[in-house]
mmCIF file of the N, C-alpha and C atoms, coordinates in Angstrom:
data_MODEL
# 
_entry.id   MODEL 
# 
loop_
_atom_site.group_PDB 
_atom_site.id 
_atom_site.type_symbol 
_atom_site.label_atom_id 
_atom_site.label_alt_id 
_atom_site.label_comp_id 
_atom_site.label_asym_id 
_atom_site.label_entity_id 
_atom_site.label_seq_id 
_atom_site.pdbx_PDB_ins_code 
_atom_site.Cartn_x 
_atom_site.Cartn_y 
_atom_site.Cartn_z 
_atom_site.occupancy 
_atom_site.B_iso_or_equiv 
_atom_site.pdbx_formal_charge 
_atom_site.auth_seq_id 
_atom_site.auth_comp_id 
_atom_site.auth_asym_id 
_atom_site.auth_atom_id 
_atom_site.pdbx_PDB_model_num 
ATOM 1   N N  . MET A 1 1  ? 141.798 65.891  71.341 1.00 0.00 ? 1  MET A N  1 
ATOM 2   C CA . MET A 1 1  ? 140.685 66.720  71.777 1.00 0.00 ? 1  MET A CA 1 
ATOM 3   C C  . MET A 1 1  ? 141.171 68.149  71.953 1.00 0.00 ? 1  MET A C  1 
ATOM 4   N N  . LEU A 1 2  ? 140.324 69.078  71.548 1.00 0.00 ? 2  LEU A N  1 
ATOM 5   C CA . LEU A 1 2  ? 140.689 70.503  71.642 1.00 0.00 ? 2  LEU A CA 1 
ATOM 6   C C  . LEU A 1 2  ? 140.535 71.020  73.071 1.00 0.00 ? 2  LEU A C  1 
ATOM 7   N N  . SER A 1 3  ? 141.451 71.842  73.446 1.00 0.00 ? 3  SER A N  1 
ATOM 8   C CA . SER A 1 3  ? 141.338 72.453  74.779 1.00 0.00 ? 3  SER A CA 1 
ATOM 9   C C  . SER A 1 3  ? 140.313 73.578  74.748 1.00 0.00 ? 3  SER A C  1 
ATOM 10  N N  . LEU A 1 4  ? 139.931 74.071  75.866 1.00 0.00 ? 4  LEU A N  1 
ATOM 11  C CA . LEU A 1 4  ? 138.943 75.126  75.980 1.00 0.00 ? 4  LEU A CA 1 
ATOM 12  C C  . LEU A 1 4  ? 139.408 76.384  75.234 1.00 0.00 ? 4  LEU A C  1 
ATOM 13  N N  . SER A 1 5  ? 140.651 76.747  75.422 1.00 0.00 ? 5  SER A N  1 
ATOM 14  C CA . SER A 1 5  ? 141.175 77.962  74.771 1.00 0.00 ? 5  SER A CA 1 
ATOM 15  C C  . SER A 1 5  ? 141.163 77.801  73.252 1.00 0.00 ? 5  SER A C  1 
ATOM 16  N N  . GLU A 1 6  ? 141.483 76.608  72.766 1.00 0.00 ? 6  GLU A N  1 
ATOM 17  C CA . GLU A 1 6  ? 141.455 76.361  71.320 1.00 0.00 ? 6  GLU A CA 1 
ATOM 18  C C  . GLU A 1 6  ? 140.029 76.470  70.775 1.00 0.00 ? 6  GLU A C  1 
ATOM 19  N N  . LYS A 1 7  ? 139.075 75.946  71.530 1.00 0.00 ? 7  LYS A N  1 
ATOM 20  C CA . LYS A 1 7  ? 137.652 76.030  71.111 1.00 0.00 ? 7  LYS A CA 1 
ATOM 21  C C  . LYS A 1 7  ? 137.199 77.473  71.030 1.00 0.00 ? 7  LYS A C  1 
ATOM 22  N N  . ILE A 1 8  ? 137.594 78.263  72.027 1.00 0.00 ? 8  ILE A N  1 
ATOM 23  C CA . ILE A 1 8  ? 137.205 79.683  72.063 1.00 0.00 ? 8  ILE A CA 1 
ATOM 24  C C  . ILE A 1 8  ? 137.836 80.411  70.882 1.00 0.00 ? 8  ILE A C  1 
ATOM 25  N N  . LYS A 1 9  ? 139.117 80.151  70.640 1.00 0.00 ? 9  LYS A N  1 
ATOM 26  C CA . LYS A 1 9  ? 139.802 80.790  69.494 1.00 0.00 ? 9  LYS A CA 1 
ATOM 27  C C  . LYS A 1 9  ? 139.139 80.420  68.177 1.00 0.00 ? 9  LYS A C  1 
ATOM 28  N N  . SER A 1 10 ? 138.762 79.162  68.070 1.00 0.00 ? 10 SER A N  1 
ATOM 29  C CA . SER A 1 10 ? 138.097 78.684  66.874 1.00 0.00 ? 10 SER A CA 1 
ATOM 30  C C  . SER A 1 10 ? 136.760 79.389  66.658 1.00 0.00 ? 10 SER A C  1 
ATOM 31  N N  . ARG A 1 11 ? 135.991 79.525  67.733 1.00 0.00 ? 11 ARG A N  1 
ATOM 32  C CA . ARG A 1 11 ? 134.715 80.219  67.642 1.00 0.00 ? 11 ARG A CA 1 
ATOM 33  C C  . ARG A 1 11 ? 134.901 81.689  67.300 1.00 0.00 ? 11 ARG A C  1 
ATOM 34  N N  . GLU A 1 12 ? 135.912 82.303  67.911 1.00 0.00 ? 12 GLU A N  1 
ATOM 35  C CA . GLU A 1 12 ? 136.207 83.716  67.623 1.00 0.00 ? 12 GLU A CA 1 
ATOM 36  C C  . GLU A 1 12 ? 136.543 83.884  66.145 1.00 0.00 ? 12 GLU A C  1 
ATOM 37  N N  . LYS A 1 13 ? 137.316 82.969  65.618 1.00 0.00 ? 13 LYS A N  1 
ATOM 38  C CA . LYS A 1 13 ? 137.708 83.020  64.207 1.00 0.00 ? 13 LYS A CA 1 
ATOM 39  C C  . LYS A 1 13 ? 136.464 82.887  63.320 1.00 0.00 ? 13 LYS A C  1 
ATOM 40  N N  . VAL A 1 14 ? 135.578 81.967  63.663 1.00 0.00 ? 14 VAL A N  1 
ATOM 41  C CA . VAL A 1 14 ? 134.343 81.783  62.885 1.00 0.00 ? 14 VAL A CA 1 
ATOM 42  C C  . VAL A 1 14 ? 133.507 83.053  62.918 1.00 0.00 ? 14 VAL A C  1 
ATOM 43  N N  . GLU A 1 15 ? 133.343 83.638  64.106 1.00 0.00 ? 15 GLU A N  1 
ATOM 44  C CA . GLU A 1 15 ? 132.551 84.864  64.245 1.00 0.00 ? 15 GLU A CA 1 
ATOM 45  C C  . GLU A 1 15 ? 133.208 86.030  63.468 1.00 0.00 ? 15 GLU A C  1 
ATOM 46  N N  . GLU A 1 16 ? 134.536 86.104  63.542 1.00 0.00 ? 16 GLU A N  1 
ATOM 47  C CA . GLU A 1 16 ? 135.243 87.160  62.829 1.00 0.00 ? 16 GLU A CA 1 
ATOM 48  C C  . GLU A 1 16 ? 135.050 86.983  61.323 1.00 0.00 ? 16 GLU A C  1 
ATOM 49  N N  . ASP A 1 17 ? 135.166 85.767  60.822 1.00 0.00 ? 17 ASP A N  1 
ATOM 50  C CA . ASP A 1 17 ? 134.954 85.507  59.407 1.00 0.00 ? 17 ASP A CA 1 
ATOM 51  C C  . ASP A 1 17 ? 133.537 85.865  58.976 1.00 0.00 ? 17 ASP A C  1 
ATOM 52  N N  . ARG A 1 18 ? 132.565 85.487  59.820 1.00 0.00 ? 18 ARG A N  1 
ATOM 53  C CA . ARG A 1 18 ? 131.184 85.787  59.526 1.00 0.00 ? 18 ARG A CA 1 
ATOM 54  C C  . ARG A 1 18 ? 130.951 87.324  59.454 1.00 0.00 ? 18 ARG A C  1 
ATOM 55  N N  . TYR A 1 19 ? 131.543 88.025  60.408 1.00 0.00 ? 19 TYR A N  1 
ATOM 56  C CA . TYR A 1 19 ? 131.427 89.497  60.431 1.00 0.00 ? 19 TYR A CA 1 
ATOM 57  C C  . TYR A 1 19 ? 132.080 90.117  59.175 1.00 0.00 ? 19 TYR A C  1 
ATOM 58  N N  . MET A 1 20 ? 133.235 89.620  58.805 1.00 0.00 ? 20 MET A N  1 
ATOM 59  C CA . MET A 1 20 ? 133.934 90.148  57.618 1.00 0.00 ? 20 MET A CA 1 
ATOM 60  C C  . MET A 1 20 ? 133.131 89.905  56.336 1.00 0.00 ? 20 MET A C  1 
ATOM 61  N N  . ARG A 1 21 ? 132.515 88.716  56.226 1.00 0.00 ? 21 ARG A N  1 
ATOM 62  C CA . ARG A 1 21 ? 131.688 88.440  55.049 1.00 0.00 ? 21 ARG A CA 1 
ATOM 63  C C  . ARG A 1 21 ? 130.478 89.388  55.009 1.00 0.00 ? 21 ARG A C  1 
ATOM 64  N N  . ALA A 1 22 ? 129.865 89.607  56.178 1.00 0.00 ? 22 ALA A N  1 
ATOM 65  C CA . ALA A 1 22 ? 128.739 90.543  56.223 1.00 0.00 ? 22 ALA A CA 1 
ATOM 66  C C  . ALA A 1 22 ? 129.153 91.945  55.844 1.00 0.00 ? 22 ALA A C  1 
ATOM 67  N N  . GLN A 1 23 ? 130.298 92.386  56.330 1.00 0.00 ? 23 GLN A N  1 
ATOM 68  C CA . GLN A 1 23 ? 130.811 93.714  55.984 1.00 0.00 ? 23 GLN A CA 1 
ATOM 69  C C  . GLN A 1 23 ? 131.103 93.816  54.500 1.00 0.00 ? 23 GLN A C  1 
ATOM 70  N N  . THR A 1 24 ? 131.714 92.787  53.948 1.00 0.00 ? 24 THR A N  1 
ATOM 71  C CA . THR A 1 24 ? 132.031 92.772  52.529 1.00 0.00 ? 24 THR A CA 1 
ATOM 72  C C  . THR A 1 24 ? 130.771 92.868  51.694 1.00 0.00 ? 24 THR A C  1 
ATOM 73  N N  . GLU A 1 25 ? 129.740 92.134  52.076 1.00 0.00 ? 25 GLU A N  1 
ATOM 74  C CA . GLU A 1 25 ? 128.477 92.178  51.346 1.00 0.00 ? 25 GLU A CA 1 
ATOM 75  C C  . GLU A 1 25 ? 127.855 93.572  51.460 1.00 0.00 ? 25 GLU A C  1 
ATOM 76  N N  . ALA A 1 26 ? 127.925 94.167  52.627 1.00 0.00 ? 26 ALA A N  1 
ATOM 77  C CA . ALA A 1 26 ? 127.386 95.522  52.819 1.00 0.00 ? 26 ALA A CA 1 
ATOM 78  C C  . ALA A 1 26 ? 128.148 96.522  51.939 1.00 0.00 ? 26 ALA A C  1 
ATOM 79  N N  . TRP A 1 27 ? 129.432 96.415  51.881 1.00 0.00 ? 27 TRP A N  1 
ATOM 80  C CA . TRP A 1 27 ? 130.235 97.305  51.028 1.00 0.00 ? 27 TRP A CA 1 
ATOM 81  C C  . TRP A 1 27 ? 129.910 97.105  49.550 1.00 0.00 ? 27 TRP A C  1 
ATOM 82  N N  . LYS A 1 28 ? 129.740 95.860  49.146 1.00 0.00 ? 28 LYS A N  1 
ATOM 83  C CA . LYS A 1 28 ? 129.405 95.567  47.759 1.00 0.00 ? 28 LYS A CA 1 
ATOM 84  C C  . LYS A 1 28 ? 128.040 96.166  47.407 1.00 0.00 ? 28 LYS A C  1 
ATOM 85  N N  . GLU A 1 29 ? 127.081 96.079  48.341 1.00 0.00 ? 29 GLU A N  1 
ATOM 86  C CA . GLU A 1 29 ? 125.762 96.633  48.129 1.00 0.00 ? 29 GLU A CA 1 
ATOM 87  C C  . GLU A 1 29 ? 125.809 98.156  47.993 1.00 0.00 ? 29 GLU A C  1 
ATOM 88  N N  . LYS A 1 30 ? 126.603 98.806  48.857 1.00 0.00 ? 30 LYS A N  1 
ATOM 89  C CA . LYS A 1 30 ? 126.766 100.259 48.772 1.00 0.00 ? 30 LYS A CA 1 
ATOM 90  C C  . LYS A 1 30 ? 127.382 100.646 47.444 1.00 0.00 ? 30 LYS A C  1 
ATOM 91  N N  . LEU A 1 31 ? 128.394 99.907  47.014 1.00 0.00 ? 31 LEU A N  1 
ATOM 92  C CA . LEU A 1 31 ? 129.062 100.182 45.749 1.00 0.00 ? 31 LEU A CA 1 
ATOM 93  C C  . LEU A 1 31 ? 128.103 100.027 44.581 1.00 0.00 ? 31 LEU A C  1 
ATOM 94  N N  . ARG A 1 32 ? 127.265 98.980  44.620 1.00 0.00 ? 32 ARG A N  1 
ATOM 95  C CA . ARG A 1 32 ? 126.294 98.739  43.558 1.00 0.00 ? 32 ARG A CA 1 
ATOM 96  C C  . ARG A 1 32 ? 125.286 99.890  43.499 1.00 0.00 ? 32 ARG A C  1 
ATOM 97  N N  . LYS A 1 33 ? 124.839 100.367 44.644 1.00 0.00 ? 33 LYS A N  1 
ATOM 98  C CA . LYS A 1 33 ? 123.893 101.482 44.678 1.00 0.00 ? 33 LYS A CA 1 
ATOM 99  C C  . LYS A 1 33 ? 124.541 102.752 44.142 1.00 0.00 ? 33 LYS A C  1 
ATOM 100 N N  . LEU A 1 34 ? 125.791 103.004 44.491 1.00 0.00 ? 34 LEU A N  1 
ATOM 101 C CA . LEU A 1 34 ? 126.495 104.181 43.987 1.00 0.00 ? 34 LEU A CA 1 
ATOM 102 C C  . LEU A 1 34 ? 126.642 104.138 42.485 1.00 0.00 ? 34 LEU A C  1 
ATOM 103 N N  . LYS A 1 35 ? 126.947 102.939 41.953 1.00 0.00 ? 35 LYS A N  1 
ATOM 104 C CA . LYS A 1 35 ? 127.089 102.774 40.514 1.00 0.00 ? 35 LYS A CA 1 
ATOM 105 C C  . LYS A 1 35 ? 125.753 103.019 39.818 1.00 0.00 ? 35 LYS A C  1 
ATOM 106 N N  . GLU A 1 36 ? 124.659 102.554 40.411 1.00 0.00 ? 36 GLU A N  1 
ATOM 107 C CA . GLU A 1 36 ? 123.345 102.763 39.844 1.00 0.00 ? 36 GLU A CA 1 
ATOM 108 C C  . GLU A 1 36 ? 123.008 104.259 39.822 1.00 0.00 ? 36 GLU A C  1 
ATOM 109 N N  . GLU A 1 37 ? 123.324 104.975 40.922 1.00 0.00 ? 37 GLU A N  1 
ATOM 110 C CA . GLU A 1 37 ? 123.090 106.398 40.986 1.00 0.00 ? 37 GLU A CA 1 
ATOM 111 C C  . GLU A 1 37 ? 123.894 107.146 39.936 1.00 0.00 ? 37 GLU A C  1 
ATOM 112 N N  . GLU A 1 38 ? 125.166 106.782 39.766 1.00 0.00 ? 38 GLU A N  1 
ATOM 113 C CA . GLU A 1 38 ? 126.002 107.426 38.774 1.00 0.00 ? 38 GLU A CA 1 
ATOM 114 C C  . GLU A 1 38 ? 125.460 107.191 37.369 1.00 0.00 ? 38 GLU A C  1 
ATOM 115 N N  . GLU A 1 39 ? 124.991 105.973 37.101 1.00 0.00 ? 39 GLU A N  1 
ATOM 116 C CA . GLU A 1 39 ? 124.441 105.647 35.791 1.00 0.00 ? 39 GLU A CA 1 
ATOM 117 C C  . GLU A 1 39 ? 123.172 106.463 35.547 1.00 0.00 ? 39 GLU A C  1 
ATOM 118 N N  . SER A 1 40 ? 122.351 106.571 36.557 1.00 0.00 ? 40 SER A N  1 
ATOM 119 C CA . SER A 1 40 ? 121.124 107.365 36.459 1.00 0.00 ? 40 SER A CA 1 
ATOM 120 C C  . SER A 1 40 ? 121.442 108.824 36.184 1.00 0.00 ? 40 SER A C  1 
ATOM 121 N N  . GLU A 1 41 ? 122.410 109.380 36.936 1.00 0.00 ? 41 GLU A N  1 
ATOM 122 C CA . GLU A 1 41 ? 122.816 110.769 36.740 1.00 0.00 ? 41 GLU A CA 1 
ATOM 123 C C  . GLU A 1 41 ? 123.388 110.976 35.334 1.00 0.00 ? 41 GLU A C  1 
ATOM 124 N N  . ARG A 1 42 ? 124.134 109.998 34.859 1.00 0.00 ? 42 ARG A N  1 
ATOM 125 C CA . ARG A 1 42 ? 124.730 110.093 33.534 1.00 0.00 ? 42 ARG A CA 1 
ATOM 126 C C  . ARG A 1 42 ? 123.642 110.120 32.460 1.00 0.00 ? 42 ARG A C  1 
ATOM 127 N N  . LYS A 1 43 ? 122.603 109.297 32.648 1.00 0.00 ? 43 LYS A N  1 
ATOM 128 C CA . LYS A 1 43 ? 121.511 109.275 31.680 1.00 0.00 ? 43 LYS A CA 1 
ATOM 129 C C  . LYS A 1 43 ? 120.741 110.612 31.684 1.00 0.00 ? 43 LYS A C  1 
ATOM 130 N N  . VAL A 1 44 ? 120.529 111.166 32.848 1.00 0.00 ? 44 VAL A N  1 
ATOM 131 C CA . VAL A 1 44 ? 119.830 112.454 32.948 1.00 0.00 ? 44 VAL A CA 1 
ATOM 132 C C  . VAL A 1 44 ? 120.657 113.539 32.263 1.00 0.00 ? 44 VAL A C  1 
ATOM 133 N N  . GLN A 1 45 ? 121.963 113.524 32.518 1.00 0.00 ? 45 GLN A N  1 
ATOM 134 C CA . GLN A 1 45 ? 122.849 114.502 31.915 1.00 0.00 ? 45 GLN A CA 1 
ATOM 135 C C  . GLN A 1 45 ? 122.870 114.349 30.388 1.00 0.00 ? 45 GLN A C  1 
ATOM 136 N N  . GLN A 1 46 ? 122.939 113.117 29.910 1.00 0.00 ? 46 GLN A N  1 
ATOM 137 C CA . GLN A 1 46 ? 122.918 112.868 28.481 1.00 0.00 ? 46 GLN A CA 1 
ATOM 138 C C  . GLN A 1 46 ? 121.623 113.379 27.882 1.00 0.00 ? 46 GLN A C  1 
ATOM 139 N N  . PHE A 1 47 ? 120.525 113.140 28.554 1.00 0.00 ? 47 PHE A N  1 
ATOM 140 C CA . PHE A 1 47 ? 119.235 113.616 28.068 1.00 0.00 ? 47 PHE A CA 1 
ATOM 141 C C  . PHE A 1 47 ? 119.247 115.119 27.958 1.00 0.00 ? 47 PHE A C  1 
ATOM 142 N N  . GLN A 1 48 ? 119.722 115.805 28.977 1.00 0.00 ? 48 GLN A N  1 
ATOM 143 C CA . GLN A 1 48 ? 119.701 117.250 28.988 1.00 0.00 ? 48 GLN A CA 1 
ATOM 144 C C  . GLN A 1 48 ? 120.647 117.840 27.934 1.00 0.00 ? 48 GLN A C  1 
ATOM 145 N N  . GLU A 1 49 ? 121.776 117.206 27.733 1.00 0.00 ? 49 GLU A N  1 
ATOM 146 C CA . GLU A 1 49 ? 122.774 117.739 26.810 1.00 0.00 ? 49 GLU A CA 1 
ATOM 147 C C  . GLU A 1 49 ? 122.489 117.399 25.355 1.00 0.00 ? 49 GLU A C  1 
ATOM 148 N N  . VAL A 1 50 ? 121.923 116.227 25.102 1.00 0.00 ? 50 VAL A N  1 
ATOM 149 C CA . VAL A 1 50 ? 121.787 115.739 23.731 1.00 0.00 ? 50 VAL A CA 1 
ATOM 150 C C  . VAL A 1 50 ? 120.335 115.681 23.281 1.00 0.00 ? 50 VAL A C  1 
ATOM 151 N N  . VAL A 1 51 ? 119.511 114.993 24.022 1.00 0.00 ? 51 VAL A N  1 
ATOM 152 C CA . VAL A 1 51 ? 118.146 114.726 23.579 1.00 0.00 ? 51 VAL A CA 1 
ATOM 153 C C  . VAL A 1 51 ? 117.273 115.973 23.607 1.00 0.00 ? 51 VAL A C  1 
ATOM 154 N N  . GLN A 1 52 ? 117.358 116.738 24.693 1.00 0.00 ? 52 GLN A N  1 
ATOM 155 C CA . GLN A 1 52 ? 116.485 117.913 24.842 1.00 0.00 ? 52 GLN A CA 1 
ATOM 156 C C  . GLN A 1 52 ? 116.672 118.933 23.705 1.00 0.00 ? 52 GLN A C  1 
ATOM 157 N N  . PRO A 1 53 ? 117.875 119.267 23.294 1.00 0.00 ? 53 PRO A N  1 
ATOM 158 C CA . PRO A 1 53 ? 118.011 120.217 22.170 1.00 0.00 ? 53 PRO A CA 1 
ATOM 159 C C  . PRO A 1 53 ? 117.413 119.661 20.867 1.00 0.00 ? 53 PRO A C  1 
ATOM 160 N N  . VAL A 1 54 ? 117.568 118.385 20.650 1.00 0.00 ? 54 VAL A N  1 
ATOM 161 C CA . VAL A 1 54 ? 117.003 117.767 19.443 1.00 0.00 ? 54 VAL A CA 1 
ATOM 162 C C  . VAL A 1 54 ? 115.456 117.803 19.527 1.00 0.00 ? 54 VAL A C  1 
ATOM 163 N N  . MET A 1 55 ? 114.939 117.558 20.733 1.00 0.00 ? 55 MET A N  1 
ATOM 164 C CA . MET A 1 55 ? 113.478 117.654 20.918 1.00 0.00 ? 55 MET A CA 1 
ATOM 165 C C  . MET A 1 55 ? 112.989 119.057 20.593 1.00 0.00 ? 55 MET A C  1 
ATOM 166 N N  . ASP A 1 56 ? 113.715 120.050 21.047 1.00 0.00 ? 56 ASP A N  1 
ATOM 167 C CA . ASP A 1 56 ? 113.352 121.446 20.795 1.00 0.00 ? 56 ASP A CA 1 
ATOM 168 C C  . ASP A 1 56 ? 113.372 121.743 19.297 1.00 0.00 ? 56 ASP A C  1 
ATOM 169 N N  . ASP A 1 57 ? 114.380 121.232 18.569 1.00 0.00 ? 57 ASP A N  1 
ATOM 170 C CA . ASP A 1 57 ? 114.477 121.410 17.129 1.00 0.00 ? 57 ASP A CA 1 
ATOM 171 C C  . ASP A 1 57 ? 113.275 120.776 16.418 1.00 0.00 ? 57 ASP A C  1 
ATOM 172 N N  . ILE A 1 58 ? 112.962 119.558 16.771 1.00 0.00 ? 58 ILE A N  1 
ATOM 173 C CA . ILE A 1 58 ? 111.846 118.861 16.149 1.00 0.00 ? 58 ILE A CA 1 
ATOM 174 C C  . ILE A 1 58 ? 110.546 119.598 16.426 1.00 0.00 ? 58 ILE A C  1 
ATOM 175 N N  . GLU A 1 59 ? 110.377 120.067 17.651 1.00 0.00 ? 59 GLU A N  1 
ATOM 176 C CA . GLU A 1 59 ? 109.156 120.795 18.000 1.00 0.00 ? 59 GLU A CA 1 
ATOM 177 C C  . GLU A 1 59 ? 109.022 122.058 17.176 1.00 0.00 ? 59 GLU A C  1 
ATOM 178 N N  . LYS A 1 60 ? 110.132 122.760 16.971 1.00 0.00 ? 60 LYS A N  1 
ATOM 179 C CA . LYS A 1 60 ? 110.098 123.974 16.118 1.00 0.00 ? 60 LYS A CA 1 
ATOM 180 C C  . LYS A 1 60 ? 109.759 123.637 14.666 1.00 0.00 ? 60 LYS A C  1 
ATOM 181 N N  . MET A 1 61 ? 110.326 122.543 14.164 1.00 0.00 ? 61 MET A N  1 
ATOM 182 C CA . MET A 1 61 ? 110.032 122.128 12.784 1.00 0.00 ? 61 MET A CA 1 
ATOM 183 C C  . MET A 1 61 ? 108.571 121.773 12.633 1.00 0.00 ? 61 MET A C  1 
ATOM 184 N N  . LEU A 1 62 ? 108.048 121.051 13.585 1.00 0.00 ? 62 LEU A N  1 
ATOM 185 C CA . LEU A 1 62 ? 106.632 120.663 13.522 1.00 0.00 ? 62 LEU A CA 1 
ATOM 186 C C  . LEU A 1 62 ? 105.701 121.863 13.684 1.00 0.00 ? 62 LEU A C  1 
ATOM 187 N N  . ALA A 1 63 ? 106.111 122.831 14.503 1.00 0.00 ? 63 ALA A N  1 
ATOM 188 C CA . ALA A 1 63 ? 105.284 124.029 14.722 1.00 0.00 ? 63 ALA A CA 1 
ATOM 189 C C  . ALA A 1 63 ? 105.166 124.819 13.426 1.00 0.00 ? 63 ALA A C  1 
ATOM 190 N N  . LYS A 1 64 ? 106.201 124.826 12.596 1.00 0.00 ? 64 LYS A N  1 
ATOM 191 C CA . LYS A 1 64 ? 106.135 125.546 11.316 1.00 0.00 ? 64 LYS A CA 1 
ATOM 192 C C  . LYS A 1 64 ? 105.043 125.006 10.407 1.00 0.00 ? 64 LYS A C  1 
ATOM 193 N N  . SER A 1 65 ? 104.805 123.688 10.484 1.00 0.00 ? 65 SER A N  1 
ATOM 194 C CA . SER A 1 65 ? 103.795 123.089 9.648  1.00 0.00 ? 65 SER A CA 1 
ATOM 195 C C  . SER A 1 65 ? 102.460 122.943 10.384 1.00 0.00 ? 65 SER A C  1 
ATOM 196 N N  . GLY A 1 66 ? 102.409 123.399 11.644 1.00 0.00 ? 66 GLY A N  1 
ATOM 197 C CA . GLY A 1 66 ? 101.161 123.371 12.400 1.00 0.00 ? 66 GLY A CA 1 
ATOM 198 C C  . GLY A 1 66 ? 100.912 122.028 13.057 1.00 0.00 ? 66 GLY A C  1 
ATOM 199 N N  . ASP A 1 67 ? 101.886 121.139 13.059 1.00 0.00 ? 67 ASP A N  1 
ATOM 200 C CA . ASP A 1 67 ? 101.711 119.829 13.678 1.00 0.00 ? 67 ASP A CA 1 
ATOM 201 C C  . ASP A 1 67 ? 102.165 119.875 15.160 1.00 0.00 ? 67 ASP A C  1 
ATOM 202 N N  . LYS A 1 68 ? 101.540 118.993 15.922 1.00 0.00 ? 68 LYS A N  1 
ATOM 203 C CA . LYS A 1 68 ? 101.908 118.902 17.347 1.00 0.00 ? 68 LYS A CA 1 
ATOM 204 C C  . LYS A 1 68 ? 102.114 117.447 17.719 1.00 0.00 ? 68 LYS A C  1 
ATOM 205 N N  . VAL A 1 69 ? 103.117 117.214 18.569 1.00 0.00 ? 69 VAL A N  1 
ATOM 206 C CA . VAL A 1 69 ? 103.409 115.881 19.088 1.00 0.00 ? 69 VAL A CA 1 
ATOM 207 C C  . VAL A 1 69 ? 103.630 116.027 20.574 1.00 0.00 ? 69 VAL A C  1 
ATOM 208 N N  . GLY A 1 70 ? 103.185 115.034 21.340 1.00 0.00 ? 70 GLY A N  1 
ATOM 209 C CA . GLY A 1 70 ? 103.369 115.051 22.786 1.00 0.00 ? 70 GLY A CA 1 
ATOM 210 C C  . GLY A 1 70 ? 104.828 114.928 23.182 1.00 0.00 ? 70 GLY A C  1 
ATOM 211 N N  . LYS A 1 71 ? 105.095 115.193 24.446 1.00 0.00 ? 71 LYS A N  1 
ATOM 212 C CA . LYS A 1 71 ? 106.478 115.139 24.953 1.00 0.00 ? 71 LYS A CA 1 
ATOM 213 C C  . LYS A 1 71 ? 107.107 113.755 24.757 1.00 0.00 ? 71 LYS A C  1 
ATOM 214 N N  . GLU A 1 72 ? 106.338 112.693 25.025 1.00 0.00 ? 72 GLU A N  1 
ATOM 215 C CA . GLU A 1 72 ? 106.887 111.348 24.850 1.00 0.00 ? 72 GLU A CA 1 
ATOM 216 C C  . GLU A 1 72 ? 107.183 111.079 23.378 1.00 0.00 ? 72 GLU A C  1 
ATOM 217 N N  . GLY A 1 73 ? 106.313 111.540 22.491 1.00 0.00 ? 73 GLY A N  1 
ATOM 218 C CA . GLY A 1 73 ? 106.554 111.366 21.067 1.00 0.00 ? 73 GLY A CA 1 
ATOM 219 C C  . GLY A 1 73 ? 107.762 112.138 20.605 1.00 0.00 ? 73 GLY A C  1 
ATOM 220 N N  . LEU A 1 74 ? 107.917 113.369 21.111 1.00 0.00 ? 74 LEU A N  1 
ATOM 221 C CA . LEU A 1 74 ? 109.098 114.169 20.780 1.00 0.00 ? 74 LEU A CA 1 
ATOM 222 C C  . LEU A 1 74 ? 110.367 113.494 21.262 1.00 0.00 ? 74 LEU A C  1 
ATOM 223 N N  . GLU A 1 75 ? 110.331 112.943 22.444 1.00 0.00 ? 75 GLU A N  1 
ATOM 224 C CA . GLU A 1 75 ? 111.505 112.240 22.970 1.00 0.00 ? 75 GLU A CA 1 
ATOM 225 C C  . GLU A 1 75 ? 111.847 111.041 22.102 1.00 0.00 ? 75 GLU A C  1 
ATOM 226 N N  . THR A 1 76 ? 110.846 110.283 21.689 1.00 0.00 ? 76 THR A N  1 
ATOM 227 C CA . THR A 1 76 ? 111.101 109.126 20.841 1.00 0.00 ? 76 THR A CA 1 
ATOM 228 C C  . THR A 1 76 ? 111.684 109.548 19.497 1.00 0.00 ? 76 THR A C  1 
ATOM 229 N N  . LEU A 1 77 ? 111.114 110.599 18.906 1.00 0.00 ? 77 LEU A N  1 
ATOM 230 C CA . LEU A 1 77 ? 111.630 111.089 17.631 1.00 0.00 ? 77 LEU A CA 1 
ATOM 231 C C  . LEU A 1 77 ? 113.087 111.598 17.773 1.00 0.00 ? 77 LEU A C  1 
ATOM 232 N N  . ALA A 1 78 ? 113.356 112.296 18.868 1.00 0.00 ? 78 ALA A N  1 
ATOM 233 C CA . ALA A 1 78 ? 114.718 112.818 19.086 1.00 0.00 ? 78 ALA A CA 1 
ATOM 234 C C  . ALA A 1 78 ? 115.711 111.681 19.223 1.00 0.00 ? 78 ALA A C  1 
ATOM 235 N N  . LYS A 1 79 ? 115.340 110.667 20.006 1.00 0.00 ? 79 LYS A N  1 
ATOM 236 C CA . LYS A 1 79 ? 116.261 109.522 20.173 1.00 0.00 ? 79 LYS A CA 1 
ATOM 237 C C  . LYS A 1 79 ? 116.450 108.789 18.861 1.00 0.00 ? 79 LYS A C  1 
ATOM 238 N N  . TRP A 1 80 ? 115.390 108.683 18.077 1.00 0.00 ? 80 TRP A N  1 
ATOM 239 C CA . TRP A 1 80 ? 115.509 108.031 16.767 1.00 0.00 ? 80 TRP A CA 1 
ATOM 240 C C  . TRP A 1 80 ? 116.407 108.842 15.853 1.00 0.00 ? 80 TRP A C  1 
ATOM 241 N N  . LYS A 1 81 ? 116.251 110.170 15.889 1.00 0.00 ? 81 LYS A N  1 
ATOM 242 C CA . LYS A 1 81 ? 117.032 111.046 15.014 1.00 0.00 ? 81 LYS A CA 1 
ATOM 243 C C  . LYS A 1 81 ? 118.539 110.950 15.330 1.00 0.00 ? 81 LYS A C  1 
ATOM 244 N N  . ILE A 1 82 ? 118.898 110.862 16.617 1.00 0.00 ? 82 ILE A N  1 
ATOM 245 C CA . ILE A 1 82 ? 120.277 110.803 16.982 1.00 0.00 ? 82 ILE A CA 1 
ATOM 246 C C  . ILE A 1 82 ? 120.752 109.381 17.181 1.00 0.00 ? 82 ILE A C  1 
ATOM 247 N N  . ASP A 1 83 ? 119.886 108.427 16.865 1.00 0.00 ? 83 ASP A N  1 
ATOM 248 C CA . ASP A 1 83 ? 120.196 106.984 16.855 1.00 0.00 ? 83 ASP A CA 1 
ATOM 249 C C  . ASP A 1 83 ? 120.631 106.473 18.242 1.00 0.00 ? 83 ASP A C  1 
ATOM 250 N N  . LEU A 1 84 ? 119.771 106.731 19.239 1.00 0.00 ? 84 LEU A N  1 
ATOM 251 C CA . LEU A 1 84 ? 120.015 106.213 20.596 1.00 0.00 ? 84 LEU A CA 1 
ATOM 252 C C  . LEU A 1 84 ? 119.194 104.953 20.812 1.00 0.00 ? 84 LEU A C  1 
# 
């Protein structure tokens, strides 16, 4: 039979393990959110550096012939042109 002090130590260990698991999960969640933010920022930067100039080029080419395409259409054409 376990003594009182052994029972208390056992409970403390269980509580400590439970706390550590909760902390680990919280850290993993924070890391996942940071990775999502970085991915989102990377996509925005890629759009600004690559897609936007191509969209501007296509818009100029279409303007010469008097054609117009909406922003979403220009984005789709730009991504198709650069094979994204």
